C-alpha positions in Angstrom: 0.0 0.0 0.0 1.2 3.5 -0.8 1.2 5.2 2.6 0.9 9.0 2.8 0.9 11.2 5.9 -1.0 14.5 5.6 0.1 17.1 8.1 -2.8 19.3 9.2 -2.8 22.3 11.5 -4.4 20.9 14.7 -2.6 19.8 17.8 -0.2 16.9 18.0 1.9 15.2 20.7 5.1 13.9 19.0 5.1 10.6 20.9 7.1 7.5 19.8 3.9 5.9 18.8 3.0 8.8 16.4 6.5 8.8 15.0 6.3 5.1 14.4 2.9 5.4 12.7 4.2 7.8 10.1 7.7 6.4 9.7 8.5 5.5 6.1 5.5 7.3 4.7 5.5 9.9 2.0 4.4 13.3 3.4 2.3 16.2 2.2 1.8 19.3 4.4 -1.4 21.4 4.4 -0.6 25.1 5.1 0.3 25.5 8.8 0.5 21.7 9.3 4.1 22.1 8.0 5.1 23.1 11.6 4.7 19.5 12.7 7.3 18.2 10.2 10.4 18.9 12.3 8.9 17.5 15.5 8.1 14.2 13.8 11.4 14.1 11.8 9.5 14.3 8.5 10.5 15.8 5.1 7.4 16.7 3.1 7.6 16.3 -0.6 4.8 18.9 -1.2 3.4 21.8 0.8 -0.1 23.0 -0.3 -2.6 25.6 0.7 -3.4 29.3 0.6 -0.6 29.9 3.2 -2.8 32.4 5.1 -1.6 30.9 8.4 2.1 30.4 7.6 4.9 33.0 8.0 5.7 35.1 4.9 9.3 34.0 5.2 9.5 30.3 6.3 12.5 29.0 8.0 15.4 28.0 5.8 14.8 24.3 6.4 11.5 24.7 4.6 12.9 26.6 1.7 13.5 23.6 -0.6 10.0 22.0 -0.3 7.9 22.2 -3.4 4.9 24.5 -2.9 1.5 24.4 -4.5 -0.3 27.7 -3.7 -4.1 28.1 -3.9 -6.3 31.1 -3.6 -7.7 31.9 -0.2 -11.3 32.0 -1.6 -11.9 28.4 -2.8 -14.4 25.6 -2.4 -11.9 23.1 -0.8 -10.1 23.2 2.5 -6.3 23.0 2.5 -6.5 19.6 4.1 -8.8 18.4 1.3 -6.4 19.7 -1.3 -3.5 17.9 0.4 -5.4 14.6 0.5 -6.3 14.9 -3.2 -2.6 15.6 -4.0 -1.7 12.4 -2.1 -4.3 10.4 -4.1 -2.9 11.8 -7.4 0.5 10.5 -6.3 -0.8 7.0 -5.7 -2.0 7.0 -2.1 -4.0 4.0 -0.9 -3.5 4.6 2.8 -3.7 7.9 4.6 -2.6 8.9 8.1 -4.1 12.4 8.9 -1.9 14.0 11.6 -3.1 17.2 13.4 -6.7 16.5 12.3 -8.2 16.4 15.8 -8.5 19.2 18.3 -6.8 22.5 17.6 -8.0 26.1 17.7 -11.0 25.6 15.4 -13.6 22.9 16.0 -15.0 23.3 12.5 -11.7 22.2 11.0 -11.7 19.1 13.2 -15.3 18.4 12.1 -14.3 18.8 8.4 -11.4 16.3 8.9 -13.8 13.7 10.3 -16.1 14.1 7.3 -13.1 13.8 4.9 -12.0 10.6 6.7 -15.5 9.1 6.1 -15.5 10.3 2.4 -12.1 8.8 1.5 -12.8 5.6 3.4 -15.9 5.2 1.2 -13.6 5.6 -1.8 -11.6 2.6 -0.7 -8.6 4.2 1.0 -7.5 3.0 4.4 -7.8 6.1 6.6 -6.5 6.7 10.1 -6.4 10.0 12.2 -3.7 10.1 14.8 -2.2 13.0 16.7 -0.3 11.2 19.5 -3.2 11.9 21.9 -6.2 10.4 20.1 -6.8 7.9 17.4 -9.8 7.8 15.0 -10.9 5.3 12.4 -13.9 5.2 10.1 -16.2 2.2 10.7 -18.0 0.0 8.3 -19.8 -3.3 7.9 -16.7 -5.3 8.2 -15.6 -6.4 11.7 -12.5 -4.5 12.7 -10.2 -5.2 15.6 -8.5 -2.3 17.5 -5.6 -3.1 19.9 -6.4 -0.5 22.5 -4.7 -0.4 25.9 -6.7 -1.9 28.8 -8.7 1.0 30.4 -8.4 3.2 27.3 -11.5 5.5 26.8 -13.2 5.4 23.5 -16.4 6.6 21.8 -18.3 5.8 18.7 -19.0 9.2 16.9 -22.2 8.9 14.9 -23.0 10.8 11.7 -26.3 9.0 11.1 -28.6 6.5 12.7 -26.7 3.2 13.2 -28.0 -0.3 12.6 -26.3 -3.5 13.8 -23.7 -1.9 16.0 -21.6 -4.5 17.8 -18.8 -3.8 20.3 -16.8 -6.7 21.8 -14.0 -6.4 24.3 -15.4 -3.3 26.1 -16.6 -2.7 29.6 -20.0 -2.0 28.1 -20.3 -4.3 25.1 -23.2 -4.1 22.5 -24.6 -6.8 20.3 -26.3 -5.9 17.0 -28.1 -2.9 18.4 -29.8 0.0 16.6 -28.6 3.4 17.9 -30.3 6.6 16.7 -28.2 9.6 15.7 -29.3 11.7 18.7 -28.4 8.9 21.3 -25.3 9.3 23.5 -25.2 5.6 24.3 -21.9 5.2 22.4 -20.0 7.9 24.3 -17.2 7.2 26.9 -16.8 3.4 26.8 -13.7 1.6 28.2 -11.6 -1.0 26.4 -10.7 -4.2 28.3 -7.8 -4.6 25.8 -8.4 -5.3 22.1 -11.9 -4.4 21.0 -13.8 -5.3 17.9 -16.4 -3.1 16.3 -19.0 -3.6 13.5 -21.5 -1.1 12.1 -23.8 -2.9 9.6 -25.5 0.3 8.4 -24.7 3.9 9.1 -21.8 6.4 9.3 -19.6 6.4 12.3 -16.0 6.7 13.5 -14.2 5.2 16.5 -12.4 7.8 18.6 -10.0 6.4 21.1 -7.5 7.8 23.6 -3.9 6.8 22.8 -2.1 4.7 25.3 -0.5 7.2 27.8 2.2 4.7 28.6 3.6 4.8 25.0 5.8 7.9 24.7 
């Protein structure tokens, strides 16, 4: 699989687990996401965006990176442009770094929507910032090796049918969960969990293992 990391402008914690997750990947930075490159030991091959949140004179270590500028007034986010650039270069697996948290909640929401969109297109998508992990869910049973005691939630983007959660403090077996329910918030992993969503749109959001630095 062609693994690309897309650097976005939200928070990160440059843990060993995050560095390992992006090691060996090709890298594209979206606007101010470039600031994470040095902390993660990454060398982006492309830097895209309208550059409205980056310094007019970037540090010398960024001077050699190919840049693809876009107008500020556009119908795509910088993150979306970066992901599309990765796909054009052959990406089949995406790790979105800096997609969660950050100063603007609308940006984080957009990244969750993008994760669902590109998962639907057949790409393997993971969001990881060293603090939290997120993965789109689907009808296939997926196992997630969470640390015992790790908090996790299922974030819903529609009504869900056939939600099954195994390996959790509060398991569920083939249940229907309406969009407005908070039943799927703040569960606790006993270790590895398995999740299936037969119908509906959702992501798993999990706390990273604090013991892995």
